[in-house]
N, C-alpha and C positions, 0 to 999 in steps of 0.2 A: 463438625469442624474440619475434619481431615479432608473432606471433599474439596474445600476451597484451597487448602494448602497443596494437596496433590495436583489439582488442576493448574495452580500457579507454577508448580515445579515442571510439569509437562510443557506448559507454554513457554517457560524459560529455556528448557533444554531442547525442545523439538517444536519450534514455532510453526513449522510446516504442517504439523498434525492438528493444529488448533486455529480455526478461522476466526472465531470470536469467543469470548467468555465473559461472564459477569461474576463478581465476588459478592458475597453477602455473609451475614452473621459474624462479622468481625473485621477489624482492620488488618491490613497486610503489611503495614509499615512499622518497623521497629521504633520509629520516632513518634508514633502515635501516643498521645498522652491521655490516659483514661480519666474519666471524671472522678472526683474524690470518693464517692460511694463505691464505685467499681473497684478502686484500689483497695478499699477495706475488704470487699468480698473476695478479692484474689488471694488474700493471706488466710490460711486456715485458722490461726488463733484469733486474729482480729475479726475475721468474718464470722466465726462461730460465736464469739462474744457479742457481736453486733446483733445477730439473729436471736440469741438468748435474751437479750435486753430489749428487743423490739416489742413495742406495744401497738396494737391495732389502732389506737387513737392517733398515732403518728401519721397515719395515712391521710392524704388530702381528701377533703370531702368531695363526693361525686354527686 
């Protein structure tokens, strides 16, 4: 995670040092709205409860 954040910071402060860059593994906008399940996982209490109650049968069939 830190690689993308640090690269964005360098690009913002010293654009002459960065010709191109690509971000991955997460949004870089504070306005990004996470999907409902991700919002559950982000909170320790709700996320822990979700995983404790999770059943393998809930997974989609492959």
